[in-house]
Structures are given as structure tokens and as C-alpha cells.
C-alpha positions as CSV (number, residue, x, y, z in Angstrom):
1,M,-73.5,58.9,-209.8
2,S,-73.0,56.5,-207.1
3,T,-74.5,56.6,-203.7
4,E,-72.6,55.4,-200.7
5,K,-74.5,54.1,-197.7
6,S,-72.9,53.4,-194.4
7,K,-74.3,51.9,-191.3
8,A,-72.8,52.5,-187.8
9,Q,-73.5,50.1,-185.0
10,D,-72.4,50.1,-181.4
11,V,-72.3,46.9,-179.4
12,V,-72.1,46.8,-175.7
13,S,-71.8,43.7,-173.7
14,A,-71.4,43.0,-170.0
15,G,-70.4,40.1,-168.0
16,L,-70.5,39.1,-164.4
17,L,-67.8,36.9,-162.7
18,T,-69.1,35.0,-159.7
19,F,-67.1,33.2,-157.2
20,P,-69.2,30.5,-155.5
21,K,-67.0,30.5,-152.4
22,S,-67.0,33.7,-150.5
23,G,-64.2,34.8,-148.3
24,D,-66.6,35.3,-145.4
25,S,-67.1,32.5,-142.9
26,A,-67.7,32.0,-139.3
27,S,-66.5,29.6,-136.7
28,A,-67.9,28.8,-133.3
29,G,-66.7,26.8,-130.4
30,G,-66.8,26.4,-126.7
31,V,-64.5,25.6,-123.8
32,Y,-65.4,24.2,-120.4
33,T,-63.4,24.8,-117.2
34,V,-64.1,22.6,-114.2
35,T,-62.5,23.2,-110.8
36,C,-63.0,20.9,-107.9
37,V,-62.9,22.4,-104.4
38,G,-62.7,20.2,-101.3
39,P,-64.8,20.6,-98.2
40,D,-61.9,22.5,-96.7
41,G,-62.1,25.2,-99.5
42,V,-58.8,24.1,-101.1
43,E,-58.7,23.4,-104.8
44,K,-58.1,19.7,-105.6
45,W,-57.9,19.9,-109.3
46,S,-58.9,21.9,-112.4
47,D,-59.3,21.1,-116.1
48,T,-60.1,23.1,-119.2
49,F,-61.3,21.4,-122.3
50,H,-63.0,22.0,-125.7
51,N,-66.4,20.7,-126.6
52,L,-68.3,19.3,-129.5
53,V,-71.2,21.5,-130.4
54,V,-73.7,18.8,-131.6
55,N,-76.0,19.1,-134.7
56,Q,-79.0,19.8,-132.5
57,G,-77.2,22.7,-130.9
58,L,-76.1,24.2,-134.3
59,Q,-79.7,23.9,-135.6
60,D,-81.1,25.5,-132.4
61,M,-78.7,28.5,-132.8
62,N,-79.8,29.1,-136.4
63,D,-83.5,28.5,-135.6
64,K,-83.5,30.9,-132.6
65,Y,-81.4,33.6,-134.2
66,F,-82.5,33.7,-137.8
67,K,-86.0,32.4,-137.5
68,A,-86.7,34.0,-134.1
69,S,-88.6,30.9,-132.9
70,G,-89.1,29.8,-129.3
71,Y,-86.0,31.4,-127.7
72,T,-84.5,29.5,-124.7
73,A,-83.5,32.1,-122.1
74,V,-82.1,29.6,-119.5
75,W,-79.3,27.1,-120.1
76,Y,-78.1,24.4,-117.7
77,L,-74.8,22.5,-117.2
78,G,-74.6,18.8,-116.4
79,L,-71.9,16.4,-115.6
80,V,-70.8,13.3,-117.5
81,T,-69.9,10.0,-115.7
82,G,-66.5,8.4,-116.2
83,P,-64.7,6.4,-117.3
84,G,-63.8,8.8,-120.1
85,S,-62.1,6.1,-122.2
86,G,-65.6,4.6,-122.7
87,T,-67.1,8.1,-123.3
88,T,-67.8,9.1,-126.9
89,Y,-69.6,12.1,-128.2
90,A,-71.3,12.2,-131.6
91,A,-72.6,15.1,-133.7
92,G,-76.0,13.3,-133.7
93,D,-76.3,13.2,-129.9
94,T,-79.4,14.7,-128.3
95,L,-80.5,14.9,-124.7
96,A,-83.0,12.0,-125.4
97,S,-80.4,9.9,-127.2
98,H,-76.6,9.8,-126.5
99,A,-75.4,6.2,-126.5
100,G,-71.7,7.1,-125.9
101,W,-72.0,8.7,-122.5
102,T,-74.1,8.8,-119.3
103,E,-75.1,11.8,-117.2
104,N,-73.8,11.9,-113.6
105,T,-76.3,13.0,-110.9
106,D,-74.2,12.6,-107.7
107,Y,-74.9,16.2,-106.7
108,T,-77.6,18.2,-104.9
109,G,-80.6,19.2,-107.0
110,S,-80.7,19.0,-110.8
111,R,-78.6,20.4,-113.6
112,K,-77.2,23.8,-112.7
113,T,-78.4,27.1,-114.2
114,V,-75.9,29.0,-116.3
115,T,-75.8,32.8,-115.8
116,F,-74.0,34.2,-118.9
117,G,-72.5,37.7,-118.9
118,T,-72.7,40.2,-121.7
119,P,-71.0,39.0,-124.9
120,T,-68.0,41.0,-126.1
121,T,-68.2,43.1,-129.2
122,A,-64.8,42.1,-130.5
123,D,-64.0,39.4,-133.1
124,P,-64.3,36.8,-131.7
125,S,-67.4,37.7,-129.7
126,V,-67.2,35.7,-126.4
127,V,-69.8,34.9,-123.8
128,S,-69.3,33.0,-120.6
129,N,-70.5,32.4,-117.1
130,S,-67.0,33.0,-115.6
131,A,-68.3,35.8,-113.3
132,S,-70.8,33.3,-111.8
133,P,-69.7,29.6,-112.3
134,S,-72.3,26.9,-111.9
135,A,-71.7,25.1,-108.7
136,F,-72.3,21.3,-108.2
137,S,-72.4,20.2,-104.5
138,I,-71.2,16.6,-104.8
139,T,-73.1,14.0,-102.6
140,G,-71.2,10.8,-103.3
141,T,-68.0,9.3,-104.5
142,A,-67.9,9.4,-108.3
143,V,-65.7,9.6,-111.4
144,I,-66.4,12.5,-113.7
145,A,-65.4,12.5,-117.3
146,G,-66.7,15.9,-118.5
147,A,-69.6,18.2,-118.9
148,F,-72.5,19.2,-121.2
149,L,-74.7,22.2,-121.9
150,A,-78.5,21.8,-122.3
151,S,-81.7,23.9,-122.5
152,T,-83.6,21.9,-119.9
153,T,-83.2,20.0,-116.6
154,D,-84.9,16.9,-118.2
155,N,-84.2,15.1,-121.4
156,S,-86.9,16.8,-123.5
157,G,-84.8,19.9,-124.5
158,V,-81.8,20.7,-126.6
159,L,-78.3,19.3,-126.1
160,F,-76.0,22.1,-127.2
161,S,-72.5,20.7,-126.5
162,A,-70.5,18.1,-124.5
163,G,-66.9,17.5,-123.8
164,D,-64.3,15.3,-122.0
165,F,-61.6,16.4,-119.6
166,T,-58.2,16.7,-121.3
167,G,-56.3,15.3,-118.3
168,G,-58.4,12.1,-118.0
169,D,-61.2,11.3,-115.6
170,K,-61.4,13.0,-112.2
171,S,-62.5,11.6,-108.9
172,V,-64.9,13.5,-106.6
173,A,-66.1,12.8,-103.1
174,S,-69.1,13.8,-101.0
175,G,-68.6,17.4,-99.8
176,D,-66.6,18.5,-102.9
177,T,-67.9,21.3,-105.0
178,L,-67.4,21.4,-108.8
179,N,-67.4,24.9,-110.2
180,V,-68.1,24.8,-114.0
181,T,-67.7,27.6,-116.5
182,Y,-68.6,27.6,-120.2
183,Q,-67.2,30.1,-122.6
184,F,-68.5,30.2,-126.2
185,S,-66.9,32.2,-129.0
186,L,-68.2,33.2,-132.5
187,D,-65.4,34.2,-134.9
188,A,-65.8,35.8,-138.3
189,A,-63.0,33.6,-139.6
């Protein structure tokens, strides 16, 4: 008599497919608007231009938001001296070292405080000081090439961004007022 033996076996295997590049990303950018008003209250010129958010600014955003370290509650706007053709901004610029441009100080006081409004909850989320532009009371004749955003009124803080006028350098004279707004957007691109 023969004996038959059988053996049953189930095999289960699983795999995981990964995609090293996710579809999620974010982009960020800022826009300056500078309007010059003469002593008579009449607008002389206006320019809107994009900025370069420098490496130090990007690092500061990540550091403050994700590591919750030393938050800077106050930001300041400054002006850049022309001529713009000789003005260059680099990702490595800092407040202490920016060989391609010079700060203009032909105005009353120091860098102007920025009062940002509440960021929008839309995509993109936008924050700006358009409800309260930073006003520079010009004290001399000068050529302005652009503007920058910083965390301090001296050169020890963080340079966040800088940019040049799109329409070329602009002349200002004593008695003029430059009203500067900065709008920053974060987009889940």
C-alpha cells in the first residue's frame, strides 16, 4: 500500500514603491512697491518690482518657524543707492556683507519699521504692509535703485531680501516722501 504525502504552502510577499520626488512643493517670493510723493502731495513716480530672498533670509524663516528660535517681531525697510546698473544682489548677501550694493541714508531717522497686516488664509498666503506703508522723508538729492528688508536698524541682523526698480533708477529730492510696501507670498505650488 502506498502512502501519499502532500504539503501545502502559502507564500505572501509585499512590496513598496517609493517616489523620491513628491508632488508637494512650496514657493515664496516678495514684491516691493515704492511711490514717491513730492512736497506738494502729488505723486512723482511709482515702481513695483520683485525681490531676491537671500540665503540668510531663507535660513532665518526655517529657523524661526520650524525650530522656534529667537523670533524677530519687527522688520525694517531700507533703501538702496543708485546707479542700479552697478547694483547687483547675490544669494550670499548679508547685512554685514553685500559688495554689490550700498544702502542709502538720505532720509530722516533710520530704517523704517514695517507693520505687516494679517496673512491671508488662501493659497497663496499673502502678507503685506500695504495698509500702513513705511514712509521715508527724504533729506537730500539722491538716486535710489531699490529697497531691502532687514531684521534690524544696524548691520548685525538678518537681511531677508533686496531688489531693484524695474523702470531704472529714480531721483529724489529733499522734501519728497517715499512710501514703501512689501508683499510676501507663500504658495503650495
